[in-house]
Steps between C-alpha positions, in 0.01 A plus 500: 500500500596473860666843475186654352278356775742632766496847347118501492483391870741774594292756309178376671662513841625856439157611383336345806750675730429831332127454527528397866718802573243725330223356718715536809573867406134576458426337833749730679373800303146423624620466856686835475198666342270372785739631760516841333119513472466404864749773609306759301148387592295784659802736436458834321764465233504876454681503835677163524629259243757221469848529344529350156740223612409284801840388635734738676859458623689777678831586664466669838749714686444671835553527869322346803499658840379448858473753784419312818448639854468259791456613867494285813381672819559322835235526766661292776446606859881499568538791253386837638429642152413324175809417293453523125750338270463578133659337193505709184567292195556640153604328178817617327479571123492199269446462127267223403445344160230264394254383241131482433301257287127494457200443286243780507428566871671183622863575591802389695815696590816439698783737589820471704805704594772390258793669681448398864194269513348747745140457393269269306144573391236280340167626367197325355190669368175392340221741412185533287267793432395579855692267735865401541751329725857619578751301691848619595782354707813689590810429708757766592817483710688813394381673819679740731361502853547761775382485862339770709421501870211724603526667156872576544719342233796285616777582249707195595221264412472481118515173316472397135331193353400358841126528425310320223145616420263296286173651387209312330181657377188346338251760378162451326357818345160584352450804271153655520554683167647216303324601178709809475808441716773239513741478794743293284522750215795700638683252722460169314417644149250214445234755395507824309323789664369717211323765700554644847300319766508409863335260743432418861681186605418234760786295648541188707862433613711251686832651619797337664826638628774279639805666678790273582797611716846368432639250744869591443492867607629527854560785741864498623517270797139373461414130476184536283395680183474883507146531380374225717642690798357842428166367383436280805646182346297539173661333195206482259174701454223401267212736456184391312208720414176490309356835374213639300514838335371756252704712267493696179701482179513719191661460159564819319591503130522810278542309168279193499731274696832583341616643831321406818535635852366294793449582868323288761477473877307287748422515873509147649314413819680215680240278658728203600852536635737269681872490569689176560826555700780245510757562777852403578582195708854443642683189389474357854119484468474373142466140628198583715351756249541347158397689187433871494294618806232750403227716649222700345416871530161634414427844364401765755264652244236260359479716191761744371576675168793465275533560123687498168565737215613449139599725207602407142562642158504297177584574139378287211786558260327287232272201497790270590728697738407689813686669787364557851612613844317449827540543874299345782504501878304306757502483877446231764479604865439322824456611866468238768240501769608628845554213745621497858868443550577472120651695222288716264601463136453752215596414140467714178636359183491713180586304179564701185601413149607704192520326158574579137368257241575456129259253344432334167168353388503173305262255348242492228312832476123534565449619138657181357295281740171670400585459133576125545169456683283716282285200401439405864181627656581764759370431849249753630633788708306669778472884492580722786195578704354846438445720802352834595813599687699795356787409273761672713399275791515171296831606338679543833319307772247226409369300200198275547547132402260268337 
């Protein structure tokens, strides 16, 4: 009798667990369905749609590079003519491997140099139909630096791995033609671009570039670090900028999204720029000057223009597997204001990336979710606003929103 009661209790507990799991599954299905409907709201699905599976994992392989030019011009009265010292820094080749994981347009990626630990890069992105956020953080130390005086190279001054450059970028974008164009279709593969379309893009960006000079590199017979000497005792430079910009992007597909080509560029107007300089202090003065002494340089130009460019190609092999390649480059530049009896500083830092991605989509498909929720009432969807503008204009530049 006791054995029979125990068996009945076990059967009841099992049935309850199955029923609870079924309710939990339907709850997550409803959440996924609401997210998909939100992402496709006010979107012309003849142009843009979502992949069948919502989760995506990918293996990334690529290269990261930095081309940096820094010039310091002395204007001291003791010098009859201005003396310009230039440091030309270039990254050496490195092979980076990494991974990507994301749900729809929310994604995270990380890559690093497996052979030499030259570079590390972290990226986070979150986007919807018309607005998105991209954050990237990259550190590189595989840098060869040469010095030039008054634009004449000094062959004897070439050092490796004495400079470390860290770039951070936070960009918020807004697509004016979000009903027909998705910036994430080619690069993040979070949308499928079914028909060719383009859009004007608005950008708001925060950019930071940190350049650190190695403390152990010495000129023969010198008592202080090399870079600190030639750059007027500088050991660390941190440039911060805020910019607004306008750009254009286009997605071209000849076969309804099976193969997609992407090209975009933006001109960024820097409206805030500041450079924090940390300088070298001899050991004899460390007691009286604790910490890291610093001064601030302001930009000589209240507003100046920089920019970025990106190109990509993607191939949807099937509904689960895709292959893509993309390249991007962005620039941060700074020119200090002219002050009496002080150095002028010019900095131009180009950061470029090339990447190949092999990705797999996972998770329950949209078709199965819709079948499981076929008895649930569908929430109302808002149509795209009709307009008297010509179709060629709304396809490539602007789509009115409700």
